[in-house]
Each structure stands twice: as C-alpha cells, then as structure tokens.
N, C-alpha and C positions, 0 to 999 in steps of 0.2 A: 732298580731295585738296592736297598741299606744293604752296604755291605755286614758280614756276622761272622761268627766262628765257624758256624755251618756251610759258607763260601768256599775256607779254604782246609785243604788238607791237613793236617793236625797229627806229627809222629805220637807214636804211642811208646812213652815212657814210665818205668816201675816204679812203683811205688815201694817199693819194699824196703830199701834203708831209712824212707820216713816214717813207715811203721815202728821201726826199732828206736826210733826216739822215745823220751818220756812222753807216757799218755799225757801227764798233765799239762804237756807245754803244745799240745795238739793242737787244741783251739787257738793258739795265737799261731801258730806256723801255717805259711800260706805254700800249698804243694807245689813242686815244678809243673807240675802238669798245669794248673790254674793262671802260674805267671805266663804261662808260655802261649795259653790259650788268648790272653787279656793282649799279650804284647802284638799278636798276629792280627786281632782283630782292629787294633790300633794301625799298625803299617799298612793294613788293608785298605783302612778308610782313608789312611794319607793318601797312598798311590792313587785312588780313586778321586781325591781332591775332595772328600767327604767327611767332615767333621764326625765323629763316634758321636751316638746317640745314645742315652742312658736309658738304660730302661724304664724309670720315671716318667721320662718326656712323652709325650706325642705328638702327630704333628698336627698343629694349628687347623681348621678349617681357611680355606681361600675362599673369601666371601667374593671377589671375583670372580672365581670358576662356576661356585653353587651355592645354594641357601646355606650357611654356617648350621642352620635349624634343621632338623627333619620333623617332616610333615604327614603324620597318620592320614593321610587323604588316600585315593584314588585314581589314577589317569584313563582318562577315557578321550573316545575322539570321535563326530558325526560325522557322519555316513558322507552329509555333501562335500569334505574336502576330500573326497575319492573319485575318481572319472566313471559315475555310476549311474547310471546303467551301459553308458556308451561304449566304454574301452571298459571293463570289469563286470564280472558278472559277484553278485551279492556272496556267494561263498567266498569268491577272489579278494572282497575287500576283506570281509572277517578274518582271512587267515594272514593276509598283511598289518591288520591291526596287530593282531595276534603278535606277528612273526619281528614285528617293529616293539613292541615292549608296550603295549597297552593292558588296562588289566579286562577294559570294558569298551564298547562302540556303541554308537548312541543313533536307532534307526529312525528314516521317516518316512511316513505316512502320507502318500498322495494317489493319483485319483488311476493310473496305470500301471504298477511298475509291481515290484513282489508284496511291497506290503501297499494294502489300497481294499479298495470293498470288494475288489475282482475274487478278491483271497477269503479262505472263510476260517474256520477252526484247526480243520487239517493242515492246510497250510502253515498256517502260524507254527503250529505245534512244530511242525518239519525242521520250519528256519528256528526255535527253540535247540529243536535235537542238534540243528549243524551245527549251531553255536558252543553247544557244549561237546561236540565231538569236534571239533576244533581248540577249545578250552577257553571261550576267551566268553565274557558275560556283555549281557546286553545292558546297559545301564539307564535307556528311557528311550523314549516315544516322542517325537515332535511331529509337525506338520506345517508347511506352508500354506494348507489349505483355510488357514481362520484370515487370510489378508482377500482371494476373493469372495468367502463365503464371512464376513465379520459378523459376530454374535449379537454387533448393535446396529448392522446397516439399515439402513432408511427404508431399504429394501424387505418386506415381508418373505420375500422368496426365499434371498437369500440369505436372511436370519436364519428361515425352517429347514435351511440347505445346511446351515455350519454348525446346529444344534444335532442334525441325523447325523452329521460327518464326527461330529466330537464323541456322541454315545458309541458311534463304529472306532473310532480309536481306541478307546475304553476297551470296548471289549476284544481289539487286537492284543492289547497289551496284555488282560487279563490271560489270554492262549497266549501269548508270547513267552507270560511269567515273571512280566513286569509291571512292577510295580508305579513306577513315576510315569507318568502322561503332561507334558506341557499345555498350557493353556494358553493361550489367547484370550482376554475377556472383552476385549472391543476397543474403540478404535474414534477417535473424535477426528483424526484427519490420517490419509495412508498417504505420502509424498509420491511414490512410487508406483502407482496406481491412477487412473484418470478416470476410471469408472467409479471412484469413490467420491457419493457425496457426505461430504463435512457433514457433521453430527453434533449438536447442542452436546454440549458438556454434562449438564442436568440430565438429557435423554441419554446419552450414551451410558451414564454413571447407574441409572435404573434400567435399561435394559441388561447390562453387564451383569448384574443380580441376579435379574429375573433369569438369566442363560444357566447362570452358574447352577443356581437353586436347581436349576430342573436335571443339571445332570449330575448331581451331589448322590443323590438314591442309589444310581445306579453304578457311583463310583464305589460307594458304600461297601454293595453288597458283592463288589468284583473287587475289592482289596485294592482297587488302584486309587493314586490320589492326583488329584488334580491340583499341578504345580502352576500359580498364576505368574506369568513372566513378565519384569519390567523392561517396559517400550516406550524410552522418552519422544521416538518420532510418532509415536500415535495420538498422542496428545491425553493420553488419559493414566491415571496414576504417577503423575509427575512428581512426588515426594516418595522417599520411603514412609513417613507417616501414613499417608493414605493408601501406598499399599499391604503397609500391614493392618489399618484399620477395615481396609476391603475384604483382607484373607479373616480376618479374625470374626468378622460380621457376619460368617455363615455357621460358627460354634458347630464347626466339625473338623477330627482329625484328620479328615482327608480331603481337607483345603490347605494346600501347603503354596511353600515361595519357591517358582525357580528363579535365580536373581543371574542374571547375565550382566558380567562387568562390562561391557564394548556398551550396551546400549544406554546408557546414562552417561559417557565418557564426553559427549561432545561438551558439557555445560556443567556436570558433577564429579563426583568421584565414590570410585565403586564402595571402598574401603569404608567410605561414611554410612552408604546403603547395610552395610554388612551388620555394622551393630546394632543399629536398627531393628532387620528384621531376625537378627538372630534366629533362635531355635524355629522360627518358622518355613527355614532355608532348606530346602528338601534336595533339591539339584541345582548344578550350577554347571552356568556357560562358561568359559574361557574366550573371549574377542579380545584379540588386541586392535588399539585404536591410537592415533596420534591428534594433539591438540594442536599441531603446529601448521597440517593442513587448513585448506578452506572450500573442499568439497565433503558437503553435508550430504553423505550416501552411503550405501551399502560399499562402494568402493573404498571407504575410510577404513577399513577392519583390515588390519594384515596379519602375518605369520606373526606366532609366540614372542615378545623379546623384542620388536623392532616397532617400538612406537612410546609414548609417555605414561604409561600403565604403571605406577606403582606397586610393583608385583610385592615385593618384600609386608610390603603395611595393606595388600591384601589378602597374601598370606595368614599373616599374625593378627588379622581380625577374624581370617576363618575359623583359625584353631581357638581363638580365645571365643567363640560362640559354642565349641565344641564339637565342629561338624567333622564328619570322617568319612562323608560319601564321595561321588566321584566329580572332577573336574572335567568338563569336556569341552574340550577346542573344537569351538564350531568358525567354520570358514568356508564360504561359495563357493572359491574360483579355485578348481584343484590343478592341479599345473601341466601346462600344454605340453611341455615334454620331460619325461622323466618323473611323474607324477609319484611316484614312489618318496621322490624326496622329503618332501612337502609331509608327509605321515613321519619318516624316523627324525626330520627336522623338527618336527611336534614333540616327540617323542623324550626327545634328548631334551628341550627345552623344560618341557615337565619334570625331567629328573632331576633337573639344575633349580625348579623353585621349589621342588618337595625336597631338595636337601638330600637326593639320592646321587649315587654314583652314576654318574651320565652311561649311559648307553644299558644301561642294564635291562636282564630283559626277564619277563614274567617265567615260572616257572613250567 
C-alpha cells in the first residue's frame, strides 16, 4: 500500500493565529497544518523505502503482468475442461465457472448426458433456469458429433444423421436461450478417426453447402446462429478467404463464423485470419498451441499462455474488428488431480489477456 497522509496520525493544530493575519496575504501563506501533513507524508514514505508519488502521477501498466490495454470482451470456458460427467455434475460445473470468475460457459451436446437427444424443451429450460440462478451465461453450444456423423460423409446414412442431430442442436440452443451454435460444415479427412473415408475436395464442398443450406431456415426461425468453425485438420476451408466466401454464399445473417485460434496454428497464424473474417466472427474459441512440438494431434493443445500463440496480436486483431463477445477456452483434458486448478488458472490467464485485474470475480 502506498503511504499517504491518511495512513499516519496528524495532530490537530489551531489556525486561530493564521486567521489574524492580513486577509490580503492569506493566499500566499501555507498553513502550519498543511506543512506538517506534507512533512509527515514524505517522512512516512522514506521510512517505508518508497519515494513519494505526486497526485499527477499514476502507476504505469506492467506488460509482464497483464495486457496494458483493457479489452471489453467476455470470459468463457468450455465444459470439456471440467471432469463432467464422471466426477462433477453439470450444476457443479456451472457453479465452479461462476466462482472462478467466468462470465459464461459453453455447453456440449452429445448422445447420452444432460444435453442430448434424450432431453427436451423442459430439460433444456431447466438448465437455463439453473444457469440464471447461479448467475452465469451460456455462451454457446457445440458438439463432437460432427465427427462421427460428418455432414459431408460418403456414407449417406451418416450424413442424414448428422443433419438430424444438427437440427436437434439448433432446437436445444433455442430452448436454452442460446444464440450461438458451432457447426463443422464438413471434412475431407479426419485424422483421429479410422472409420472416415476421405472425401474429394469438390464433393466435400458441394455437400457442405447443401447441408448448411438445409439448416438455415430452421436456424432463422429459431433465432439461432450457425457459426461455421475453421478446422485445419479436416482439410476443408483452409484459408480465411475460403472461410469468408463460404459464409457469404448463404446470404443469411444467421450463418456466421466461429473462429478457433488453435485449429490453424500448426502452419498459420490466428491474427491473420481475424482481419479477413472481420465482423463475420460471432463466437471465438481460444486454444493454446505450440509450434515447437512435433505431435500433430489434439495432444498439442495446452493450457492458455503455455504455447507460442501471439496473444497480444490476437487480442488487438479481435478488438479492431469490433468484437465484444465471448472468448471461450476450449480444452479436452481436465486435470486428473485437483481439476479446479485448470479452471482457476484459465480464468487468471484470461484476466491478464483482457487487461483485467488478475483474480477479478464476476458480481
């Protein structure tokens, strides 16, 4: 704490004699009380080894500690960073995210748990109410089901199932009161699956456009945004120009971009994509990645700040587009021991990236 006169007891002196002086000279005189206060402040500062700071001076931001610039974006975290459902219930995850200082949490749609085809409007509405009671927003809805059921698969049965599930996700998002639905439009190749037959690029493109076109009317009716994610690993939409052109081709404000920083870090740079996608960006995943490694798999993703991403450049690029939405940490490996540590560590990292006071908690 910086010393100030208020930190030290100051004896009370009468100004009666000062008041007897000629009033014409009063403005040129310094009262004994002010002089004593000033002397005590300097003495106190010297005693503490701290030089006195004038009222005009303000501490300069330390770029080693946090971003010197404040960004008006919101902190979010994906449910995959929690040990759900094995060790934590959904309510516990939402409460932990709130306690750790997140503004929102991104939920995942699967085949078996709280958010799945087994649930309906009542269940999704209850989840919404639970989040409201805890005081945390649901920043978006995403799913890993686009991989076992690709919208561009050579297997027509899988394609049809993928379209069906995507439609159910849109309905779930609506019932949850969530506008953002992440959509993986297709894949030429899926490196982590052995059951996916490679799809020719032109065929993949045609099927992806047909699939998203089928989903647009429902999304518009429900008020849900189909946010197309960039995924370098799938061999489709490999440049920001292709990504932007794909989005624009639907001429619908309900087809936007879900930009993921880590998914193109292997050979490209997220700040370059952001400037091209611009205002198309509706939601964002923050994934840390290191270009120093040689393991080209999901294992290359790391906790925030433990990689080679130029986060100041990323933040400046997003800010320049006018983006003010959620920055959602996406990670697939909850800590085996003390999983809360990852959640709090991520919140602290995002605070520093946003130029917030580290450790800030939401109200």
